[in-house]
C-alpha positions in Angstrom: 29.2 -20.5 -22.9 32.0 -18.4 -23.6 29.9 -14.9 -24.1 28.2 -15.6 -21.0 31.6 -16.1 -19.1 33.1 -12.8 -20.4 29.9 -11.0 -19.6 30.3 -12.4 -15.7 33.9 -11.3 -15.8 32.9 -7.8 -17.2 30.1 -7.5 -14.3 32.4 -8.3 -11.7 35.4 -6.1 -12.8 32.6 -3.2 -12.8 31.4 -4.3 -9.3 34.9 -4.0 -7.9 35.8 -1.0 -9.8 36.9 1.7 -7.2 36.1 4.4 -9.6 32.5 3.3 -9.6 32.1 2.2 -6.1 33.2 5.5 -4.6 31.8 7.7 -7.2 29.2 9.3 -4.6 30.8 8.6 -0.9 28.1 8.0 1.3 29.8 9.3 4.1 30.5 13.2 3.8 33.1 15.0 6.4 33.5 18.8 6.9 35.8 21.2 8.6 36.2 24.8 9.3 38.7 26.9 7.4 40.3 28.8 10.6 41.0 27.4 14.0 42.0 29.4 16.9 44.7 28.5 19.3 44.8 29.5 22.9 47.9 29.9 24.8 48.1 27.1 27.6 51.9 27.4 28.5 52.5 26.0 32.0 55.8 27.0 34.2 57.3 23.5 33.7 57.2 24.0 29.9 58.9 27.4 30.4 61.6 25.8 32.5 62.2 22.4 30.5 61.5 23.9 26.8 62.7 27.4 26.8 61.9 29.2 23.5 59.0 27.2 23.1 55.4 27.4 24.7 52.2 25.5 24.7 48.8 26.5 22.6 45.6 24.3 22.5 42.7 24.2 20.1 39.8 22.3 19.1 39.1 20.9 15.6 35.7 19.9 15.2 34.8 17.4 12.3 31.4 17.0 11.1 30.2 13.5 9.7 27.2 13.1 7.4 26.2 9.3 6.8 23.6 8.4 4.0 20.5 7.0 6.0 21.0 3.7 3.9 24.4 3.0 5.5 23.7 4.2 8.8 24.4 0.8 10.5 27.1 0.1 8.0 29.5 2.9 9.0 32.3 0.7 11.0 34.9 3.1 11.5 36.2 6.7 11.2 40.0 7.8 11.0 41.5 11.2 11.5 44.6 12.8 10.9 46.1 16.0 12.1 49.2 17.0 10.5 50.7 20.6 11.1 53.2 21.8 8.0 55.4 23.4 10.4 58.8 21.0 11.3 58.9 22.9 14.7 55.8 21.9 15.9 55.3 18.9 18.1 52.3 17.0 19.5 52.1 17.7 23.2 48.9 16.2 24.1 45.6 15.2 22.5 42.1 14.2 23.4 40.1 11.8 23.5 42.7 9.3 24.2 42.8 5.3 23.6 39.7 4.3 25.2 38.3 0.8 26.0 34.3 0.0 26.4 32.5 -3.2 27.6 29.1 -4.0 26.5 28.0 -4.8 29.7 27.1 -2.5 32.5 29.1 -4.0 35.5 31.2 -7.3 36.5 30.2 -10.4 35.3 29.5 -13.2 38.4 30.4 -16.6 37.9 29.4 -19.4 40.5 31.0 -22.8 41.2 29.2 -25.5 43.4 30.9 -28.7 44.0 28.6 -31.4 45.9 30.3 -34.7 47.5 28.0 -37.6 49.3 29.8 -40.4 51.3 27.4 -43.2 52.4 28.1 -46.6 54.3 25.4 -49.3 54.3 25.7 -52.4 56.8 23.3 -55.4 56.6 23.0 -58.6 59.0 20.9 -61.4 58.5 20.7 -64.4 61.2 18.6 -67.4 61.1 17.2 -68.9 64.3 15.7 -72.2 64.4 13.1 -73.5 63.8 12.4 -71.4 60.7 13.1 -67.8 62.3 15.0 -65.3 60.3 16.3 -61.9 61.7 17.6 -59.0 59.6 19.3 -55.8 60.9 20.7 -52.9 58.7 22.6 -49.8 59.5 23.3 -47.1 57.2 25.5 -43.9 57.4 25.3 -41.1 54.9 27.3 -37.7 54.5 26.4 -34.9 52.2 28.9 -31.8 51.5 28.4 -28.7 49.4 30.6 -26.1 48.3 29.9 -23.0 46.5 32.5 -20.5 45.1 31.4 -17.2 43.6 33.8 -14.6 41.8 33.5 -11.8 39.9 35.1 -11.6 36.5 36.1 -8.4 34.4 34.5 -8.4 31.4 36.0 -8.2 28.0 36.8 -4.8 26.7 36.5 -3.7 23.4 38.3 -0.7 21.5 36.2 2.0 21.0 38.5 5.0 20.3 42.5 4.9 19.5 44.7 7.8 19.5 48.6 8.6 19.3 51.2 10.5 17.4 52.3 10.1 14.0 55.7 11.3 12.1 58.0 11.1 15.2 55.7 13.1 17.2 54.5 16.2 14.5 51.3 14.5 13.8 48.2 13.1 15.5 45.6 10.5 14.9 42.2 9.2 16.0 40.3 6.0 15.1 36.7 5.7 16.3 35.0 2.3 16.2 31.3 2.1 16.0 29.6 0.1 19.1 26.2 -0.5 20.1 26.3 2.2 22.7 28.1 5.1 20.2 27.2 6.7 16.9 29.9 7.5 14.4 27.5 10.3 13.0 27.6 14.1 13.9 30.0 16.5 15.0 33.5 15.2 16.7 35.6 17.3 18.9 39.3 16.9 18.7 41.6 18.6 21.2 45.2 19.1 20.7 48.0 20.5 22.4 50.9 22.0 20.4 54.4 22.8 21.3 55.5 25.7 19.0 58.1 28.1 18.7 57.8 31.4 21.5 57.4 33.9 18.8 54.7 31.7 16.6 51.8 33.1 15.7 50.1 31.6 12.9 50.6 28.6 10.6 48.8 25.4 8.6 47.7 22.0 8.7 46.1 19.5 7.0 43.3 17.4 8.3 42.5 14.2 6.6 39.4 12.0 7.1 38.8 8.3 6.3 35.9 5.8 6.9 35.1 2.1 6.3 31.6 0.6 5.5 30.3 -2.8 5.3 29.1 -2.9 2.1 27.5 -5.8 -0.1 29.7 -5.7 -3.4 28.1 -8.8 -5.2 24.6 -10.0 -4.4 24.5 -13.5 -2.8 27.9 -12.9 -1.1 28.9 -11.9 2.6 29.4 -7.9 2.6 32.6 -6.8 2.7 35.0 -4.1 4.5 35.3 -1.1 2.1 37.5 2.0 2.8 35.9 4.8 1.0 38.0 7.6 -0.2 39.8 10.2 1.7 38.8 13.8 2.3 41.3 16.2 2.8 41.0 19.8 4.2 43.6 22.7 4.5 43.4 24.5 7.7 44.9 27.9 9.1 45.4 28.3 12.5 46.5 31.4 14.5 46.9 32.5 18.1 43.3 33.7 19.2 44.2 37.4 20.8 46.6 38.2 17.9 44.9 40.6 15.6 47.4 40.5 12.8 47.7 36.7 13.1 43.9 36.5 12.6 44.1 38.7 9.1 47.1 36.7 7.7 45.6 33.0 8.2 41.9 34.7 7.0 43.8 36.0 4.1 45.5 32.7 3.3 42.2 30.7 3.5 41.1 33.1 1.0 43.8 33.2 -1.3 43.9 29.2 -1.1 40.2 28.8 -1.9 40.6 31.1 -4.7 43.8 29.3 -6.2 42.1 26.2 -6.2 38.7 27.7 -7.9 40.7 29.3 -10.7 42.4 26.2 -11.5 39.2 24.0 -11.7 37.4 27.0 -13.7 40.4 27.2 -16.1 41.1 23.6 -16.5 40.5 23.1 -20.0 42.5 25.9 -21.4 45.4 25.4 -18.9 45.4 21.7 -20.4 45.0 23.2 -24.0 47.8 25.4 -23.6 50.0 22.8 -22.1 49.7 20.6 -25.1 51.6 22.2 -28.2 51.7 19.1 -30.1 50.1 15.4 -30.2 53.2 14.3 -28.8 52.4 16.5 -25.8 49.1 15.3 -25.2 49.9 11.7 -25.5 52.9 11.9 -23.1 50.3 13.8 -20.8 48.2 10.6 -21.0 51.0 8.2 -20.0 52.2 10.2 -17.1 48.8 11.4 -15.6 50.2 14.7 -14.6 48.2 16.6 -12.0 46.9 20.3 -13.2 47.8 21.7 -10.0 51.3 20.7 -9.6 52.0 21.1 -13.2 50.8 24.7 -12.8 52.9 25.4 -9.9 55.8 24.0 -11.0 55.5 25.7 -14.4 55.5 29.1 -12.5 58.3 28.1 -10.6 60.5 26.9 -13.1 59.8 29.7 -15.8 58.0 32.2 -14.6 57.9 34.5 -17.6 56.7 31.8 -20.0 54.4 30.1 -17.5 52.5 34.1 -17.6 52.5 34.0 -21.3 51.0 30.9 -21.6 48.6 30.3 -18.6 45.2 32.5 -18.2 45.9 35.8 -16.8 43.4 35.0 -14.0 45.4 31.7 -13.1 48.6 34.1 -13.0 47.1 36.2 -10.8 45.9 33.9 -8.6 49.1 31.7 -8.2 51.2 34.9 -7.2 48.5 36.1 -4.7 48.4 32.7 -3.1 52.3 32.5 -3.1 52.0 36.1 -1.2 49.5 34.8 1.3 51.8 32.0 1.9 54.6 33.8 2.4 53.0 35.7 4.9 51.8 32.9 7.0 55.2 31.4 6.9 56.5 34.7 8.6 54.4 34.0 11.3 55.3 30.4 12.2 58.7 31.0 14.2 60.8 30.0 11.7 62.4 33.5 11.8 63.1 36.4 14.6 60.0 37.8 16.3 60.6 41.2 15.6 61.6 40.8 11.9 58.5 39.2 11.1 56.1 41.5 12.8 57.3 44.6 11.3 57.6 43.2 7.8 54.3 41.5 8.1 52.3 44.4 9.5 53.5 46.7 6.7 52.3 44.5 4.2 49.0 43.7 5.4 48.3 47.3 6.0 49.1 48.4 2.5 46.9 45.6 1.0 43.0 45.6 1.0 41.8 42.0 2.2 38.5 40.9 1.2 36.3 38.2 2.7 34.9 36.3 -0.2 33.8 32.7 0.1 34.8 30.2 -2.7 33.1 26.7 -3.1 35.2 23.5 -3.2 
């Protein structure tokens, strides 16, 4: 009996384990690397916010749902978070939307009926043995019909708003009988950027919630699936220099991530110089990416001797690309950033190369 109880507890623990439950997410997201921004500055913006301008961009997010769970996807959430602290969210679409399952208004009818009736009966006996009866009846019937149109109950379909004190925006989509969460979703965002802005980076986070039966025989529960994160580079659409800088950043960032995964075993082995270091790493659960970056910043010469040469090279190339795009973010004077960046890009070869995540 004790062994049976222990077995049931173990099965229950495995069923609710997030690692096993989310090993292969049934909802997959995909976002492009680059986003072009178009200038939409208005006269009112120049008057009210001198030194800033407006740019508009469309971010396309693709959602692929496992065919077995198509009807169980309840909602998707998208978060757009620019990295530049001087960028503000000025406008976004779609806006919060309510929808009714009915095509029009709901009609309600109220009927009231009233009856008023009076009966009078008289009976008289006339001798000898003659009886007479007379009756009189009065009745009135009144009916009232009230008909009104009632607005149907509205349900939330799309919710959107700003986050991080106006430096980010979120979108939440609910599944309804008339809508589907699978396919491509286009999110429009208008940003207030510095006047000398031409390129920058941002993070797009994608979340989903499904209805899943975890334990057979028990009603289905709502389960949050693992979050997907994407780093995007945005640039001014009519600026060739900004386009090259953004493209170079994406290449360097992709190579940096790829090289860390490729040399993960060697990085971990060189990090642990003794059994004590290895035990400490298990307790801390340090992430290799952050550890490599911190080591390169704190002691570049020592890290260069300990890490694989490909990792060191990818790190410095990524830092160089990051420095270039930071100069386009509007945090420095426009003339200084333009001269320095154009000279750097002109003297450095840029090779277009795709790295798988």
